[in-house]
N, C-alpha and C positions, 0 to 999 in steps of 0.2 A: 792486622790486615792492612792498615795504613802504610806500613813499610813496603809491602808487596805492591800496593797501588802506586806509591811514589817511584819505586824502581821501574815499574812498567811504564808510567807516564814519561819518565826521563828517557827510556829506551825509544818510545815513540817519537819524542822530540829529537833524539839523536839521528833518527832515520827520516826526519822531515815529514812525518805523518800529517795529514791534512784534517782540519776540523775536528780536533780532539775534544771529546766530551766525556766527562765523568759523571755518572748518575748513581746516587745513593738510593738503591732500591730496597733497602732493608725494611722500610716501613710498608712497602707494598708487595713484597715477595718473600717467600720463605726459603728459596733454594740458593740465594746468594745475597751479598750485601751491596756489591758494586757491579755496574756495567761500565766498561771502558770502551768507547767507540772512537773509531777514526777511519779515515779513507786514505787510499793511495792512488797515484796517477796511472799506474800500470801494474800488471801481474808481477813483474820483477820487483817493483817497490813494495807491493803487498807481501810478497815472500820475504823480502829483506826486513820489513817491519816485524813480521811474525818470528823470523829467525833471531832478530836482535832481542826481542822481548824474552823469548825462550832462553837464549844464552845468558842474558843479564840476570834473569830470575834463577836459572840453574846454578849460576856462580854463587848465589846466596842460599842455595839449598832448596829452592822451590821447584817442583816439577808439576807440569800440567796433568790433570787427571784425564783429560780428553782433548783431542784436537779434531776439528772437522773442517772440510773444505780446502785443505792445503793444496790439493792437486789442481783444482779449478782456479783458485785464487780470485774468486769473485767475492767471497765472504768467508774469511777464515775465522773460526771460533776457537779460542784457547780457554779452557776451563781450569781455573785454579781454585775451585771450591767456592769460596766467598767472593771471588773476583772472576768475572767472565769478560773476556776481551773479545771484541768484535772488530775485525779489520776488513773493511769493505772496499770494493770498487765504487766509484761515484754513482754509477748506474744502480748497483745493487743497494746501496745505502738509501738512495731516493725511493726505490721500489719498496723496500721493507720498512723504512721510516720508523725505526725503533724509538726515536725521540718522541714521536707522536703517540706511539703505542704505550710508552711508559711515561707519559707527560705528568703523571702524579708523583713521579720520583723527584727527589731534590737533586739539583745540579751543583757540582762542586767547582771551585775555581781552579782550573788547570794550571794557570800561571803560578798560583801559590804552591801547588804541589811540586812543580818543577823547581821553584826557588827553594823550597824546604829540602828537597833531595840534594840540590847543589850545596846548600849550607851544611848539611849533614856529612857530605863526602869531602868538603873543602878541608877540614882539619887533617884528614888522612893524606891529602895531597901535599899540604904544607910541611908535614913531618917527614916526608920521604927524603932520603939523602941524595944529593946530586952526585952523578958520576963525574969523575975528573978526567 
């Protein structure tokens, strides 16, 4: 599951998601292991974030079991089983305040996840042949 999480976090970073938070909810919930939360500045950015996550995970063979809220783009939920991704508008994120509701969950270091994903994908970039 950590691989899926790292890919998703990197996709959020690529689309400049705001206030990315990774919560390990495995000790406090039975339906998933991780929540990945972020915000976007506009419905266009929220859609772009959701599309990027879905595309990057699909490229690695992961498909979401369920998507909610895509039409409104106030709160898009992408369900990947043990990973549930929440992409909020700033207003919706403040209103629902999942960080407070799930405050017993452990928070992971997002920067470390991004760095780990970049290090894992770096050897593949270095071994590609240059076009002449």
